[in-house]
N, C-alpha and C positions, 0 to 999 in steps of 0.2 A: 640708375635705373634701367631696366632693358628696356628696349623699344619694340612692341612688338605693332605685327601688321594685321589688315583687315582681316586674313587669313585664320590666323591666332585666336580672332576673338570671334568669327563662325564655328572655330574647334569644339572651343568653350560654350558657346552656345546649344551646337548638336550634343556634346558630350553630355550637356547636362538635362537637356531635353528625354535622351535616350535614357538616362539615371532617374528621368521621372515617370517614365515610362515602364521601369523595372518596380521602381519601388511602390508604383499603384498595382500595377499588375491587373487580377481581376476584384479593385476595390469597388464600390459602387458606395453613393454618397455618405451612405448611415456606416458602413466599412471605414470608411475616412475618416468620419468625424469622430467614433470610437476611439481610433488607432495613435496616439499620440508621434508615435514614432515615424508611424507614416507623414503624419501632416509636418512635425519638424523638417523629415529630411527632403519634404514638398517642397515647402517653403524656402530653405535652404536653399536648394537649385534651383527654385524662382527667383530668389535674389542673385547668385549666380549669372542669369539671363539675362537681367536688368542692368549688371554693371558692366558685361560683356556687350551690350546693345548698345549702354551709353558709348562706352571705350570706343567700338564702332562705329560709332555715329562722330564722333570725332575724327579718329583717322580716314573717314567715308562720307562723308555726309549726308552722301545718296544711295548711303545703302539701305536694304530694305524697304526703298519708297515702291514698290509694285511688290513686296509680302501682303499676304492675306491678316495678317497681325499686325499695326503700327508699333516700330520700334521705343515712341513714346510712351504708348498706351506700356509693354514691356518694361522700361525704366520707369514709371510713373507705379506701377503693381509695386516695381521694388522698392520706391520709397515708403508704400503704405506699408510691406513687411517690412522693414526699417524703421524707422520712425513713427510710423500710426500701428503700431503692433496692437491695441488698445481697442483697435478697431476692426480687427480682422476678421471678418464675416469665411468661417469655414467652409463652408457651402458653396459658398462665389470662388474660392481658393480651388477647389475640387473641377468644378464647375472650368473655370480656366485649363486647370491641369489635365484634364483628361477631354476635354473640346481644342483649345486653344492652342494649345502644346505642339500634339501631333502637325498643326498645320504651319508652327515656326519651325518644326524640325524637317521637314519637308523644303519649304524656303530655305531653312541655308544648308540642306542639302544640295540642295540646286546650287547655289550660290558657289559652294566650293565647286563644284562640277562633278559633284558625284552618286551613285546612285544608292538608296537607301542601307543599305548594309554590306557594306564592303570591308568589312572586315578590318578596319584601318585601325592602327593602334597605336594615331597620336593621340598625347594627352595636353592637358592644363600645364603652365610653365607656372 
């Protein structure tokens, strides 16, 4: 099993946040609810963010302490999406994806010490 450092998990969070922004595009709540592929892709990336946040907290317990979105909330959302799939509220997921994910993206980029769109080609392991 490979050992990953905090930066690797931060990259995973950044990439997943960027993917959500791309998938959502100009979607609004109504179009989000009606587009199965958009919902599935968004939920998949939110699960990735939650798992990366959990792993990040393991290797760096103080990570995200000053972020506008608590990592515990991110992990909690991941758990709901994975284990509580039968009670997922699409409207709430859209709200999180459209309002909180951009804040999370900015915080993760700052933690990496990189500006918003630096053209990085770093990929998930």
